[in-house]
C-alpha positions as CSV (number, residue, x, y, z in Angstrom):
1,X,8.4,-6.6,-5.4
2,X,5.9,-3.8,-5.7
3,X,2.3,-4.3,-6.4
4,X,0.6,-2.2,-9.0
5,X,-1.9,0.4,-7.8
6,X,-5.6,-0.3,-8.5
7,X,-8.3,2.3,-8.3
8,X,-8.7,2.0,-4.6
9,X,-5.0,2.4,-3.6
10,X,-3.3,5.7,-2.9
11,X,0.1,4.2,-2.2
12,X,2.1,1.4,-3.8
13,X,2.7,-1.6,-1.6
14,X,6.0,-3.4,-1.0
15,X,6.1,-7.1,-0.2
16,X,8.2,-7.0,2.9
17,X,8.9,-9.3,5.8
18,X,9.9,-6.9,8.6
19,X,9.6,-7.3,12.4
20,X,6.6,-5.5,13.8
21,X,5.4,-4.9,17.3
22,X,1.8,-4.0,18.0
23,X,-0.4,-3.2,21.0
24,X,-4.1,-2.6,21.2
25,X,-4.5,1.1,22.2
26,X,-5.8,1.6,25.7
27,X,-4.9,-1.8,26.9
28,X,-2.1,-2.6,29.4
29,X,-1.2,-6.0,27.9
30,X,2.3,-6.6,26.7
31,X,2.9,-5.8,23.0
32,X,2.7,-8.6,20.5
33,X,5.2,-9.4,17.8
34,X,4.4,-10.1,14.2
35,X,6.0,-9.9,10.7
36,X,4.7,-7.7,8.0
37,X,3.4,-9.2,4.7
38,X,3.5,-5.9,2.9
39,X,3.7,-2.3,3.7
40,X,2.9,1.1,2.1
41,X,3.0,4.7,3.2
42,X,-0.7,4.3,4.1
43,X,-0.7,1.0,6.0
44,X,0.5,-2.5,6.6
45,X,-0.7,-6.1,6.3
46,X,0.4,-8.7,8.8
47,X,-0.5,-12.1,10.3
48,X,-1.6,-12.2,13.9
49,X,-2.5,-15.0,16.4
50,X,-5.9,-13.7,17.4
51,X,-8.9,-12.1,15.8
52,X,-8.8,-8.3,16.0
53,X,-12.1,-6.5,15.1
54,X,-12.3,-3.9,12.4
55,X,-11.9,-0.3,13.7
56,X,-9.6,-1.4,16.6
57,X,-6.8,1.1,17.2
58,X,-3.3,-0.2,17.4
59,X,0.1,1.2,18.3
60,X,2.6,-0.1,15.7
61,X,6.4,-0.1,15.6
62,X,8.0,-1.4,12.4
63,X,11.7,-2.3,12.4
64,X,13.2,-1.0,9.2
65,X,17.0,-1.1,9.9
66,X,18.5,1.2,11.1
67,X,15.2,2.8,12.2
68,X,12.0,1.8,14.1
69,X,9.0,3.7,12.8
70,X,6.0,4.3,15.0
71,X,2.4,4.7,13.9
72,X,-1.1,4.7,15.2
73,X,-3.3,2.6,13.0
74,X,-6.8,1.2,12.7
75,X,-7.7,-2.3,11.6
76,X,-9.4,-2.0,8.2
77,X,-10.0,-5.7,7.7
78,X,-9.4,-9.1,9.4
79,X,-9.7,-12.5,7.7
80,X,-9.0,-16.0,8.8
81,X,-6.1,-17.8,7.2
82,X,-7.0,-21.2,5.6
83,X,-6.1,-24.3,7.6
84,X,-4.8,-22.1,10.5
85,X,-5.8,-20.5,13.7
86,X,-4.2,-17.3,12.6
87,X,-5.6,-14.1,11.0
88,X,-4.3,-11.7,8.4
89,X,-5.2,-8.1,9.1
90,X,-4.9,-4.8,7.2
91,X,-4.1,-1.7,9.2
92,X,-4.5,1.8,7.9
93,X,-2.2,4.4,9.4
94,X,-4.1,7.2,11.1
95,X,-1.5,9.2,12.9
96,X,1.9,9.4,11.2
97,X,4.8,11.8,11.8
98,X,5.4,13.3,8.4
99,X,9.2,12.6,8.7
100,X,8.4,8.9,9.3
101,X,6.0,8.7,6.4
102,X,8.7,10.3,4.2
103,X,11.3,7.8,5.4
104,X,8.9,4.9,4.7
105,X,8.1,6.2,1.2
106,X,11.8,6.6,0.4
107,X,12.5,3.2,1.8
108,X,9.9,1.7,-0.5
109,X,11.3,3.5,-3.5
110,X,14.8,2.4,-2.7
111,X,13.7,-1.2,-2.4
112,X,11.9,-1.1,-5.7
113,X,14.7,0.8,-7.6
114,X,12.6,4.0,-8.0
115,X,15.0,6.1,-6.0
């Protein structure tokens, strides 16, 4: 399902539950796994196990069969989930290979029947 754009959004979002791996940039810790809530050509929303401050930079790999897309993103918002120790974060893509952004845009269009 695709959400309608409002005045703040440049890209349509696709409700999507895809495997995602993320790592805080500049840290040697092992990457963490998550599942996306939604994705657009401009960013992704996901649930995580720990608070991640706004402006934190992340390395992100999203598994969209048959391809894994890699992005560098920045946490735009982080909010606690009700009745949970988990958080939902929104990540804006900052560094994106144009071919990967094109693939993601086409993937979203295919999933919504626009392509």
